[in-house]
C-alpha positions in Angstrom: 0.0 0.0 0.0 1.3 3.4 -1.0 1.6 6.3 1.4 -0.9 9.2 0.7 0.6 12.3 -0.8 -0.7 15.8 -0.9 0.5 17.0 -4.3 0.8 15.8 -7.9 4.6 16.1 -7.6 5.0 13.9 -4.6 2.2 11.6 -5.7 4.0 10.9 -8.9 7.3 10.5 -7.1 5.8 7.9 -4.6 3.8 6.0 -7.3 6.3 6.0 -10.2 9.7 6.8 -8.7 12.1 9.5 -9.7 10.8 9.7 -13.2 7.3 10.4 -12.0 8.7 13.3 -9.9 10.7 14.5 -12.9 7.6 14.5 -15.1 5.8 16.9 -12.6 8.9 19.0 -12.3 8.8 19.4 -16.1 5.1 20.3 -16.0 5.8 22.8 -13.3 8.5 24.4 -15.5 6.0 24.6 -18.4 3.5 26.3 -16.1 6.0 28.8 -14.7 7.0 29.7 -18.3 3.4 30.2 -19.2 2.9 32.4 -16.1 5.8 34.5 -17.3 4.5 34.6 -20.8 1.0 35.6 -19.6 2.4 38.4 -17.3 5.3 39.8 -19.3 4.8 38.6 -22.9 3.8 40.8 -25.8 0.2 39.4 -25.4 -0.9 39.5 -21.9 -3.1 36.7 -20.8 -6.8 37.0 -19.9 -7.8 36.5 -16.3 -9.3 33.1 -16.9 -6.1 31.9 -18.5 -4.0 33.2 -15.6 -6.4 31.5 -13.2 -5.9 28.1 -15.0 -2.1 28.5 -14.8 -2.0 29.5 -11.1 -4.5 26.8 -10.2 -2.4 24.2 -12.0 0.8 25.4 -10.2 -1.1 25.1 -6.9 -2.3 21.6 -7.8 1.2 20.4 -8.8 2.7 21.6 -5.5 0.0 21.2 -2.9 -3.2 19.5 -4.1 -3.9 15.8 -4.4 -4.5 14.3 -7.8 -8.3 14.1 -7.8 -10.4 12.5 -10.5 -11.7 15.7 -12.0 -8.2 17.1 -12.1 -7.1 14.4 -14.5 -9.4 15.8 -17.1 -8.7 19.5 -16.4 -4.9 19.2 -16.3 -4.9 18.4 -20.1 -6.9 21.5 -20.8 -4.8 23.7 -18.5 -1.6 22.3 -20.1 -3.0 23.3 -23.6 -3.8 26.8 -22.3 -0.2 27.0 -21.0 1.4 25.9 -24.3 -0.7 28.3 -26.3 0.4 31.2 -24.0 4.0 30.2 -24.4 3.6 29.8 -28.2 2.0 33.2 -28.6 4.6 35.0 -26.5 6.4 36.4 -29.6 3.3 37.1 -31.7 2.3 40.7 -31.7 -1.3 41.4 -30.8 -3.9 41.9 -33.5 -5.1 45.5 -34.0 -8.4 46.3 -32.5 -11.0 47.2 -35.2 -14.3 48.8 -34.6 -17.5 47.8 -36.3 -19.0 51.2 -35.6 -19.2 53.5 -38.6 -20.1 57.1 -38.2 -22.0 58.8 -41.0 
């Protein structure tokens, strides 16, 4: 029987050894890069994107790996990779549909 853990990082480490821990350290690095891209990149992130990134960092470090988090982690990882990918892309110009006559 495995000991209970209170984070994704230590849960992966306990269940799968050092490589399980390394996986979550890699995911933590991706999330921290996404946090930096969202805060300091050319395109700043929307609040819901930042919430997803911060929530995932919290889950990796402190929260147990619940059943619903298995589904949401993939979505949050996708949001993070999109933020990192769009870091160097300039924002689109805002256009107005209002026409004055």
